[in-house]
DSSP file (Angstrom, degrees, kcal/mol; ACC not computed):
  #  RESIDUE AA STRUCTURE BP1 BP2  ACC     N-H-->O    O-->H-N    N-H-->O    O-->H-N    TCO  KAPPA ALPHA  PHI   PSI    X-CA   Y-CA   Z-CA
    1    1 A M    >         0   0    0      0, 0.0     3,-1.2     0, 0.0     0, 0.0   0.000 360.0 360.0 360.0  58.4  -34.1  245.6  -19.2
    2    2 A P  T 3   +     0   0    0      0, 0.0     0, 0.0     0, 0.0     0, 0.0   0.768 360.0  48.9 -72.1 -21.1  -31.4  243.5  -20.9
    3    3 A D  T 3  S+     0   0    0      2,-0.0     2,-0.1     0, 0.0     0, 0.0   0.276  84.2 129.4 -95.7  10.1  -29.5  246.5  -22.3
    4    4 A A    <   -     0   0    0     -3,-1.2     2,-0.2     4,-0.1     0, 0.0  -0.392  46.9-144.6 -72.8 146.7  -29.4  248.5  -19.0
    5    5 A T    >>  -     0   0    0     -2,-0.1     4,-2.0     1,-0.1     3,-0.5  -0.643  30.3-102.0 -98.1 155.8  -26.3  249.9  -17.7
    6    6 A A  H 3> S+     0   0    0      1,-0.2     4,-2.5    -2,-0.2     5,-0.4   0.832 124.0  55.0 -46.5 -36.9  -25.2  250.2  -14.1
    7    7 A D  H 3> S+     0   0    0      1,-0.2     4,-1.7     2,-0.2    -1,-0.2   0.890 108.5  49.6 -64.5 -41.3  -26.2  253.9  -14.1
    8    8 A D  H <4 S+     0   0    0     -3,-0.5    -1,-0.2     2,-0.2    -2,-0.2   0.871 116.4  43.0 -67.8 -29.3  -29.7  252.9  -15.3
    9    9 A M  H  < S+     0   0    0     -4,-2.0    -2,-0.2     1,-0.1    -3,-0.1   0.991 134.7  10.8 -77.7 -60.4  -30.0  250.2  -12.5
   10   10 A I  H  < S-     0   0    0     -4,-2.5    -3,-0.2     1,-0.3    -2,-0.2   0.459 109.0-103.1-102.9  -3.9  -28.7  251.9   -9.5
   11   11 A G     <  -     0   0    0     -4,-1.7     2,-0.3    -5,-0.4    -1,-0.3  -0.117  33.7-143.9  96.2 160.7  -28.4  255.6  -10.6
   12   12 A G        -     0   0    0     -3,-0.1     2,-0.4    -4,-0.1    -5,-0.0  -0.986   3.4-142.3-159.5 151.2  -25.2  257.7  -11.6
   13   13 A K        -     0   0    0     -2,-0.3     2,-0.5     2,-0.0    -6,-0.0  -0.949  12.3-145.8-121.1 144.7  -23.8  261.0  -11.3
   14   14 A E        -     0   0    0     -2,-0.4     2,-0.5     0, 0.0    -2,-0.0  -0.910  16.6-126.7-112.0 132.1  -21.8  262.9  -13.9
   15   15 A V        -     0   0    0     -2,-0.5     2,-0.7     1,-0.0    -2,-0.0  -0.614  24.3-143.8 -75.5 122.2  -19.0  265.3  -13.1
   16   16 A V        -     0   0    0     -2,-0.5     2,-0.4     1,-0.0    -1,-0.0  -0.773  13.9-131.6 -90.8 126.5  -19.6  268.6  -14.7
   17   17 A L        -     0   0    0     -2,-0.7     2,-0.5     2,-0.0    -1,-0.0  -0.584  19.8-165.7 -78.4 132.5  -16.6  270.2  -16.0
   18   18 A Q        -     0   0    0     -2,-0.4     2,-0.8     0, 0.0    -2,-0.0  -0.951  13.8-144.1-117.7 129.9  -16.0  273.9  -15.1
   19   19 A E        +     0   0    0     -2,-0.5    -2,-0.0     1,-0.2     0, 0.0  -0.815  22.4 173.7 -86.6 109.0  -13.4  276.0  -16.9
   20   20 A L        -     0   0    0     -2,-0.8     2,-0.6     1,-0.3    -1,-0.2   0.785  19.5-158.7 -88.8 -27.7  -12.0  278.3  -14.3
   21   21 A G        +     0   0    0      2,-0.0     2,-0.4     0, 0.0    -1,-0.3  -0.766  64.0  12.5  79.1-116.0   -9.2  279.9  -16.4
   22   22 A V  S    S-     0   0    0     -2,-0.6     3,-0.1     1,-0.0     0, 0.0  -0.764  76.5-131.8 -96.6 131.6   -6.5  281.4  -14.1
   23   23 A L        -     0   0    0     -2,-0.4     2,-0.2     1,-0.1    -1,-0.0  -0.390  34.7-100.1 -64.1 149.4   -6.5  280.5  -10.4
   24   24 A P        -     0   0    0      0, 0.0    -1,-0.1     0, 0.0     4,-0.1  -0.575  22.1-138.9 -72.4 141.3   -6.2  283.5   -8.0
   25   25 A G  S    S+     0   0    0     -2,-0.2     2,-0.3     2,-0.1    -2,-0.0   0.530  83.2  32.9 -74.2  -9.2   -2.6  284.1   -6.6
   26   26 A S  S    S-     0   0    0      0, 0.0     2,-0.0     0, 0.0     0, 0.0  -0.931  93.1 -90.1-147.3 166.4   -3.9  284.9   -3.1
   27   27 A I        -     0   0    0     -2,-0.3    -2,-0.1     2,-0.1     0, 0.0  -0.336  30.0-132.2 -78.2 158.9   -6.7  284.0   -0.8
   28   28 A Q  S    S+     0   0    0      2,-0.1     2,-0.4    -4,-0.1    -1,-0.1   0.443  84.1  78.1 -95.1   4.4   -9.9  286.1   -1.0
   29   29 A Y  S    S-     0   0    0      0, 0.0    -2,-0.1     0, 0.0     3,-0.0  -0.874  83.4-120.4-113.7 143.0  -10.1  286.6    2.8
   30   30 A I        -     0   0    0     -2,-0.4    -2,-0.1     1,-0.0     0, 0.0  -0.703  32.0-120.7 -85.4 119.3   -8.0  289.1    4.8
   31   31 A P        -     0   0    0      0, 0.0     3,-0.1     0, 0.0    -1,-0.0  -0.370  19.7-163.3 -57.6 142.3   -5.9  287.2    7.5
   32   32 A L  S    S+     0   0    0      1,-0.4     2,-0.3    -3,-0.0    -2,-0.0   0.740  71.8   3.5 -96.9 -36.3   -6.9  288.5   10.9
   33   33 A T        -     0   0    0      0, 0.0     2,-0.4     0, 0.0    -1,-0.4  -0.998  58.9-150.2-155.6 152.8   -3.7  287.0   12.6
   34   34 A S        -     0   0    0     -2,-0.3     3,-0.1    -3,-0.1     0, 0.0  -0.979  18.1-135.3-128.7 133.0   -0.7  285.2   11.8
   35   35 A G        -     0   0    0     -2,-0.4     2,-0.2     1,-0.2    -1,-0.0  -0.088  44.9 -68.6 -73.8 175.7    1.2  282.7   14.0
   36   36 A A        -     0   0    0      1,-0.1     2,-0.6     0, 0.0    -1,-0.2  -0.429  49.1-123.7 -71.3 143.9    5.0  282.6   14.6
   37   37 A K        +     0   0    0     -2,-0.2     2,-0.3    -3,-0.1    -1,-0.1  -0.733  36.8 175.1 -86.9 120.9    7.1  281.4   11.6
   38   38 A V        -     0   0    0     -2,-0.6     3,-0.1     1,-0.1     0, 0.0  -0.923  38.5-137.8-127.4 157.7    9.2  278.5   12.4
   39   39 A S  S    S+     0   0    0     -2,-0.3     2,-0.3     1,-0.2    -1,-0.1   0.749  91.7  12.0 -87.4 -24.0   11.5  276.3   10.3
   40   40 A E  S    S-     0   0    0     -3,-0.0    -1,-0.2     0, 0.0     0, 0.0  -0.984  91.9 -85.3-149.6 161.4   10.3  273.1   12.0
   41   41 A I        -     0   0    0     -2,-0.3     5,-0.1     1,-0.1     2,-0.1  -0.325  49.9-116.0 -63.1 138.0    7.4  272.0   14.3
   42   42 A P    >>  -     0   0    0      0, 0.0     3,-1.6     0, 0.0     4,-0.6  -0.409  23.8-112.4 -75.3 157.9    8.2  272.5   18.0
   43   43 A D  G >4 S+     0   0    0      1,-0.3     3,-1.5     2,-0.2    -2,-0.1   0.886 114.4  59.1 -55.5 -43.0    8.4  269.5   20.2
   44   44 A N  G 34 S+     0   0    0      1,-0.2    -1,-0.3     3,-0.0    -3,-0.0   0.731 110.1  42.3 -62.3 -19.5    5.4  270.3   22.1
   45   45 A L  G <4 S+     0   0    0     -3,-1.6     2,-0.3     2,-0.1    -1,-0.2   0.405  91.1 106.4-100.9   0.4    3.2  270.3   19.0
   46   46 A R  S << S-     0   0    0     -3,-1.5     2,-0.3    -4,-0.6    -3,-0.0  -0.604  75.9-116.6 -82.4 139.7    4.8  267.2   17.5
   47   47 A H        -     0   0    0     -2,-0.3    22,-2.7    90,-0.0     2,-0.3  -0.566  39.2-177.1 -71.6 132.5    2.7  264.0   17.6
   48   48 A K  E     -AB  68 138A   0     90,-1.4    90,-1.8    -2,-0.3     2,-0.4  -0.872  20.2-142.4-130.9 166.5    4.3  261.3   19.6
   49   49 A I  E     -AB  67 137A   0     18,-2.6    18,-2.7    -2,-0.3     2,-0.5  -0.983  14.4-146.6-126.7 134.5    3.6  257.6   20.6
   50   50 A S  E     -AB  66 136A   0     86,-3.8    86,-2.0    -2,-0.4     2,-0.5  -0.920   9.7-168.9-105.5 126.0    4.3  256.1   24.0
   51   51 A F  E     +AB  65 135A   0     14,-3.2    14,-3.1    -2,-0.5     2,-0.3  -0.933  16.8 160.9-112.5 129.8    5.4  252.5   24.5
   52   52 A S  E     -AB  64 134A   0     82,-2.3    82,-2.6    -2,-0.5     2,-0.4  -0.993  20.4-165.4-146.7 157.5    5.4  251.0   28.0
   53   53 A A  E     +AB  63 133A   0     10,-2.0     9,-2.6    -2,-0.3    10,-1.1  -0.983  19.8 160.8-143.7 129.9    5.4  247.5   29.5
   54   54 A T  E     -AB  61 132A   0     78,-1.5    78,-3.0    -2,-0.4     7,-0.2  -0.830  46.8 -86.1-135.0 172.9    4.6  246.8   33.1
   55   55 A T  E >   - B   0 131A   0      5,-1.9     3,-2.1    -2,-0.3    76,-0.2  -0.485  53.6-103.8 -74.4 162.6    3.6  243.9   35.3
   56   56 A Y  T 3  S+     0   0    0     74,-1.9    -1,-0.1     1,-0.3    75,-0.1   0.775 124.9  51.2 -61.6 -23.4   -0.3  243.6   35.3
   57   57 A T  T 3  S-     0   0    0     73,-0.2    -1,-0.3     3,-0.1    74,-0.1   0.432 108.3-128.1 -92.4   6.0   -0.4  245.2   38.8
   58   58 A H  S <  S+     0   0    0     -3,-2.1    -2,-0.1     2,-0.2     3,-0.1   0.707  71.5 126.7  63.4  22.7    1.7  248.1   37.6
   59   59 A L  S    S+     0   0    0      1,-0.2     2,-0.4     2,-0.0    -1,-0.1   0.856  72.7  29.4 -83.8 -31.5    4.2  247.6   40.5
   60   60 A S  S    S-     0   0    0      0, 0.0    -5,-1.9     0, 0.0     2,-0.6  -0.985  73.8-144.5-132.8 144.9    7.3  247.4   38.3
   61   61 A E  E     -A   54   0A   0     -2,-0.4    -7,-0.3    -7,-0.2     3,-0.1  -0.881   7.1-166.6-110.0 128.3    7.9  249.0   34.9
   62   62 A D  E    S-     0   0A   0     -9,-2.6     2,-0.3    -2,-0.6    -8,-0.2   0.931  73.2 -36.2 -72.9 -47.3    9.9  247.2   32.2
   63   63 A F  E     -A   53   0A   0    -10,-1.1   -10,-2.0    59,-0.1     2,-0.4  -0.949  44.9-156.8-165.8 164.4   10.3  250.3   30.2
   64   64 A N  E     +A   52   0A   0     -2,-0.3     2,-0.4   -12,-0.2   -12,-0.2  -0.853  23.1 170.8-147.6 109.3    8.5  253.5   29.1
   65   65 A V  E     -A   51   0A   0    -14,-3.1   -14,-3.2    -2,-0.4     2,-0.5  -0.945  18.2-160.1-126.4 133.8    9.7  255.1   26.0
   66   66 A T  E     +A   50   0A   0     -2,-0.4     2,-0.3   -16,-0.2   -16,-0.2  -0.955  15.7 178.4-117.2 126.2    8.1  258.1   24.0
   67   67 A I  E     -A   49   0A   0    -18,-2.7   -18,-2.6    -2,-0.5    71,-0.2  -0.962  31.4-112.3-129.5 142.6    9.2  258.5   20.3
   68   68 A S  E >>  -A   48   0A   0     -2,-0.3     3,-1.0   -20,-0.2     4,-1.0  -0.498  27.1-119.6 -74.6 150.9    7.9  261.2   17.8
   69   69 A V  H 3> S+     0   0    0    -22,-2.7     4,-1.5     1,-0.3     3,-0.2   0.807 110.3  57.8 -60.9 -36.8    5.7  259.9   14.9
   70   70 A P  H 34 S+     0   0    0      0, 0.0    -1,-0.3     0, 0.0   -22,-0.1   0.816 104.6  53.4 -68.8 -22.6    8.1  261.1   12.1
   71   71 A E  H <4 S+     0   0    0     -3,-1.0    -2,-0.2     1,-0.2    -3,-0.0   0.806 114.1  41.1 -79.0 -24.0   10.8  259.1   13.7
   72   72 A L  H >< S+     0   0    0     -4,-1.0     3,-2.6    -3,-0.2    -1,-0.2   0.646  83.5 124.9 -92.6 -17.6    8.6  255.9   13.6
   73   73 A A  T 3< S-     0   0    0     -4,-1.5     3,-0.1     1,-0.3    -4,-0.0  -0.208  88.3  -7.7 -59.2 126.8    7.1  256.5   10.1
   74   74 A G  T 3  S+     0   0    0      1,-0.2     2,-0.3     0, 0.0    -1,-0.3   0.553 107.7 124.6  74.0  10.4    7.7  253.4    7.7
   75   75 A K    <   -     0   0    0     -3,-2.6     2,-0.5     1,-0.0    -1,-0.2  -0.705  65.9-114.1-106.8 155.7    9.9  251.7   10.3
   76   76 A R        -     0   0    0     -2,-0.3    39,-3.6    -3,-0.1     2,-0.5  -0.720  26.6-159.0 -86.7 125.9    9.7  248.2   11.9
   77   77 A I  E     -C  114   0B   0     -2,-0.5     2,-0.4    37,-0.2    37,-0.2  -0.930  14.3-177.9-109.6 130.4    9.1  248.4   15.7
   78   78 A T  E     -C  113   0B   0     35,-2.8    35,-3.1    -2,-0.5     2,-0.5  -0.983  15.7-162.3-131.9 136.0   10.1  245.2   17.6
   79   79 A L  E     +C  112   0B   0     -2,-0.4     2,-0.3    33,-0.2    33,-0.2  -0.991  20.0 173.5-120.7 127.9    9.7  244.3   21.3
   80   80 A T  E     -C  111   0B   0     31,-2.3    31,-2.4    -2,-0.5    -2,-0.0  -0.891  29.2-159.8-126.1 150.2   11.9  241.4   22.5
   81   81 A Y        +     0   0    0     -2,-0.3     3,-0.1    29,-0.2    -2,-0.0  -0.801  28.3 179.9-128.6  87.1   12.7  239.8   25.9
   82   82 A P        -     0   0    0      0, 0.0    27,-2.0     0, 0.0     2,-0.1  -0.361  45.4 -78.7 -71.0 165.5   15.9  238.0   25.3
   83   83 A P  B     -E  108   0C   0      0, 0.0    25,-0.3     0, 0.0     6,-0.1  -0.399  41.7-132.5 -62.6 150.0   17.6  236.0   28.0
   84   84 A A  S    S-     0   0    0     23,-2.1     2,-0.2    41,-0.1    24,-0.1   0.864  75.4  -5.6 -76.2 -32.0   19.5  238.6   30.3
   85   85 A G  S  > S-     0   0    0     22,-0.3     4,-2.3     1,-0.1     5,-0.2  -0.800  81.5 -82.2-150.6-174.1   22.8  236.7   30.5
   86   86 A A  H  > S+     0   0    0     -2,-0.2     4,-2.2     2,-0.2     5,-0.1   0.886 123.1  52.8 -73.8 -32.5   24.7  233.5   29.6
   87   87 A A  H  > S+     0   0    0      1,-0.2     4,-1.8     2,-0.2    -1,-0.2   0.913 112.2  46.0 -61.3 -45.4   23.3  231.6   32.6
   88   88 A D  H  > S+     0   0    0      2,-0.2     4,-1.6     1,-0.2    -2,-0.2   0.842 110.5  50.8 -71.6 -30.6   19.8  232.4   31.5
   89   89 A R  H  X S+     0   0    0     -4,-2.3     4,-2.9     2,-0.2    -2,-0.2   0.908 107.7  55.2 -69.6 -38.1   20.5  231.6   28.0
   90   90 A D  H  X S+     0   0    0     -4,-2.2     4,-2.3     2,-0.2    -2,-0.2   0.906 107.7  51.6 -50.2 -48.7   22.0  228.1   29.2
   91   91 A V  H  X S+     0   0    0     -4,-1.8     4,-1.5     2,-0.2    -1,-0.2   0.877 109.0  47.5 -58.3 -44.6   18.7  227.5   31.0
   92   92 A V  H  X S+     0   0    0     -4,-1.6     4,-0.8     1,-0.2    -2,-0.2   0.902 113.1  48.6 -64.7 -43.6   16.6  228.2   28.0
   93   93 A M  H  < S+     0   0    0     -4,-2.9     3,-0.4     1,-0.2    -2,-0.2   0.853 108.0  56.5 -68.9 -31.7   18.8  225.9   25.8
   94   94 A N  H  < S+     0   0    0     -4,-2.3    -1,-0.2     1,-0.2    -2,-0.2   0.867 111.0  41.9 -58.2 -40.7   18.6  223.1   28.4
   95   95 A Y  H  < S-     0   0    0     -4,-1.5     2,-0.3    -5,-0.1    -1,-0.2   0.560 116.4-118.5 -88.3  -3.7   14.8  223.1   28.3
   96   96 A G  S  < S+     0   0    0     -4,-0.8     2,-0.3    -3,-0.4    -4,-0.1  -0.296  79.1  12.1  99.0 -41.5   15.0  223.4   24.5
   97   97 A D  S >> S-     0   0    0     -2,-0.3     3,-1.0    -6,-0.1     4,-0.9  -0.966  82.3 -93.1-155.0 178.9   13.2  226.8   24.1
   98   98 A M  T 34 S+     0   0    0     -2,-0.3     3,-0.3     1,-0.3    -1,-0.1   0.820 118.5  52.8 -62.7 -36.0   11.9  229.8   25.9
   99   99 A F  T 34 S+     0   0    0      1,-0.2    -1,-0.3    -7,-0.0     4,-0.1   0.627 105.7  51.3 -70.7 -23.4    8.6  228.5   26.4
  100  100 A S  T <4 S+     0   0    0     -3,-1.0    -1,-0.2    -8,-0.1    -2,-0.2   0.627  90.4  93.4 -88.4 -26.8    9.6  225.2   28.0
  101  101 A A  S  < S-     0   0    0     -4,-0.9     2,-0.2    -3,-0.3    -9,-0.1  -0.537  89.0-104.5 -80.1 135.7   11.8  226.9   30.6
  102  102 A P    >>  -     0   0    0      0, 0.0     3,-2.3     0, 0.0     4,-0.8  -0.417  24.6-133.1 -67.1 134.0   10.2  227.7   34.1
  103  103 A A  T 34 S+     0   0    0      1,-0.3    24,-0.8     2,-0.2     3,-0.5   0.813 104.0  59.9 -59.8 -29.1    9.5  231.4   34.3
  104  104 A Y  T 34 S+     0   0    0      1,-0.2    -1,-0.3    23,-0.1    24,-0.1   0.682 103.5  53.0 -76.9 -10.8   11.1  231.6   37.8
  105  105 A L  T <4 S+     0   0    0     -3,-2.3     2,-0.4     1,-0.0    -1,-0.2   0.667  99.4  67.0 -90.9 -19.4   14.4  230.3   36.4
  106  106 A V     <  -     0   0    0     -4,-0.8    21,-0.7    -3,-0.5     2,-0.4  -0.864  61.1-154.5-116.0 135.0   15.0  232.8   33.6
  107  107 A K  E     - F   0 126C   0     -2,-0.4   -23,-2.1    19,-0.2   -22,-0.3  -0.859  19.2-162.2 -96.2 139.5   15.8  236.5   33.8
  108  108 A L  E     -EF  83 125C   0     17,-3.1    17,-3.7    -2,-0.4   -27,-0.0  -0.934  15.0-141.6-127.0 154.0   14.8  238.5   30.7
  109  109 A K        -     0   0    0    -27,-2.0    14,-0.1    -2,-0.3   -29,-0.1  -0.920  21.4-134.2-112.9 110.9   15.8  241.9   29.4
  110  110 A P        -     0   0    0      0, 0.0    12,-1.0     0, 0.0     2,-0.4  -0.348  27.9-174.3 -62.8 140.9   13.0  244.0   27.7
  111  111 A R  E     -CD  80 121B   0    -31,-2.4   -31,-2.3    10,-0.2     2,-0.6  -0.902  16.6-167.0-143.6 107.7   14.2  245.4   24.5
  112  112 A L  E     -CD  79 120B   0      8,-1.7     7,-2.9    -2,-0.4     8,-1.5  -0.889  16.0-175.6-105.0 128.2   12.4  247.9   22.2
  113  113 A M  E     -CD  78 118B   0    -35,-3.1   -35,-2.8    -2,-0.6     2,-0.6  -0.915  17.6-159.9-122.3 133.3   14.0  248.3   18.8
  114  114 A V  E >  S-CD  77 117B   0      3,-2.5     3,-1.2    -2,-0.4   -37,-0.2  -0.955  86.9 -17.9-112.8 110.5   13.0  250.7   15.9
  115  115 A N  T 3  S-     0   0    0    -39,-3.6    -1,-0.2    -2,-0.6   -38,-0.1   0.923 130.4 -53.4  57.9  46.4   14.5  249.5   12.5
  116  116 A G  T 3  S+     0   0    0    -40,-0.3     2,-0.5     1,-0.2    -1,-0.2   0.474 113.0 120.0  68.7   7.2   16.9  247.2   14.5
  117  117 A V  E <   -D  114   0B   0     -3,-1.2    -3,-2.5     2,-0.0     2,-0.3  -0.906  68.4-120.9-105.8 133.4   18.3  250.1   16.7
  118  118 A E  E     +D  113   0B   0     -2,-0.5    -5,-0.2    -5,-0.2     3,-0.1  -0.514  35.1 171.1 -72.6 131.1   17.7  249.6   20.4
  119  119 A T  E     +     0   0B   0     -7,-2.9     2,-0.4    -2,-0.3    -6,-0.2   0.646  69.2  22.6-104.4 -32.9   15.6  252.5   21.9
  120  120 A S  E     +D  112   0B   0     -8,-1.5    -8,-1.7   -55,-0.1     2,-0.4  -0.956  53.6 166.6-149.7 120.0   15.1  250.9   25.3
  121  121 A E  E     -D  111   0B   0     -2,-0.4   -10,-0.2   -10,-0.2     2,-0.2  -0.981  16.3-175.2-136.8 130.4   16.8  248.3   27.4
  122  122 A K        -     0   0    0    -12,-1.0     3,-0.1    -2,-0.4   -59,-0.1  -0.492  38.7 -70.2-110.0-177.9   16.0  247.9   31.1
  123  123 A H        -     0   0    0     -2,-0.2    -1,-0.2     1,-0.2   -15,-0.1  -0.320  68.2 -81.1 -74.3 158.4   17.3  245.8   33.9
  124  124 A P        -     0   0    0      0, 0.0     2,-0.3     0, 0.0   -15,-0.2  -0.233  53.5-168.9 -64.2 149.7   16.6  242.1   33.7
  125  125 A T  E     -F  108   0C   0    -17,-3.7   -17,-3.1    -3,-0.1     2,-0.3  -0.926  18.2-118.6-138.0 156.9   13.2  241.1   34.9
  126  126 A S  E     -F  107   0C   0     -2,-0.3     3,-0.4   -19,-0.2   -19,-0.2  -0.651  10.7-141.0 -94.6 147.4   11.5  237.9   35.7
  127  127 A F        +     0   0    0    -24,-0.8   -23,-0.1   -21,-0.7   -24,-0.1   0.036  66.3 114.6 -99.6  31.7    8.3  236.5   34.0
  128  128 A K  S    S+     0   0    0    -25,-0.3    -1,-0.2   -26,-0.1   -24,-0.1   0.814  78.3  48.3 -61.5 -29.7    6.6  235.1   37.0
  129  129 A F  S    S-     0   0    0     -3,-0.4     0, 0.0   -26,-0.1     0, 0.0  -0.820  95.2-101.8-118.2 151.0    3.9  237.7   36.5
  130  130 A P        -     0   0    0      0, 0.0   -74,-1.9     0, 0.0     2,-0.3  -0.328  37.3-124.7 -69.3 155.4    1.9  238.7   33.2
  131  131 A R  E     -B   55   0A   0    -76,-0.2     2,-0.6   -75,-0.1   -76,-0.2  -0.787   8.4-146.6-102.3 142.3    2.9  241.8   31.4
  132  132 A F  E     -B   54   0A   0    -78,-3.0   -78,-1.5    -2,-0.3     2,-0.4  -0.921  16.0-162.8-106.4 110.4    0.8  244.7   30.4
  133  133 A L  E     -B   53   0A   0     -2,-0.6     2,-0.4   -80,-0.2   -80,-0.2  -0.784   7.2-171.9-101.4 136.8    1.8  246.4   27.2
  134  134 A A  E     +B   52   0A   0    -82,-2.6   -82,-2.3    -2,-0.4     2,-0.4  -0.996  13.6 179.9-130.4 131.2    0.6  249.9   26.3
  135  135 A F  E     +B   51   0A   0     -2,-0.4     2,-0.3   -84,-0.2   -84,-0.2  -0.995  24.1 159.6-127.6 126.6    0.8  252.0   23.1
  136  136 A S  E     -B   50   0A   0    -86,-2.0   -86,-3.8    -2,-0.4     2,-0.5  -0.961  46.3 -99.4-149.3 161.0   -0.7  255.2   23.4
  137  137 A R  E     -B   49   0A   0     -2,-0.3     2,-0.4   -88,-0.2   -88,-0.3  -0.651  44.7-168.6 -80.5 123.9   -0.7  258.8   21.7
  138  138 A A  E      B   48   0A   0    -90,-1.8   -90,-1.4    -2,-0.5   -71,-0.0  -0.865 360.0 360.0-117.4 149.2    1.5  261.1   23.9
  139  139 A G              0   0    0     -2,-0.4    -1,-0.1   -92,-0.1   -90,-0.1   0.462 360.0 360.0  82.6 360.0    1.9  264.9   23.8
């Protein structure tokens, strides 16, 4: 079969053209009920995403923020833990970088940003314990 096409080898389907003329201007079924008419989706029906960070034992919460999906669409989401103050920055600089500084010496401030705008900032926290990050659908 040197002259065989892909359709000959594995089979193929052809789309049959249908000339429908004019499409109907209304639905063919009678509506039984109609919901409330609103100019925007109510908050309780809007899809949301919840971001949270806690210690692995869930004893302390770094932050818990819920944001609607349309507010996040196409935007950059950033989670950072910068040094909490000048003294903490100095400790990090003395050790060369964040990963070389002892965790018990440095306080960090959890910060969640959407497109460079801060949405959450909590009190300084120590990184003596591992963190548990959760992103979940809310609402």
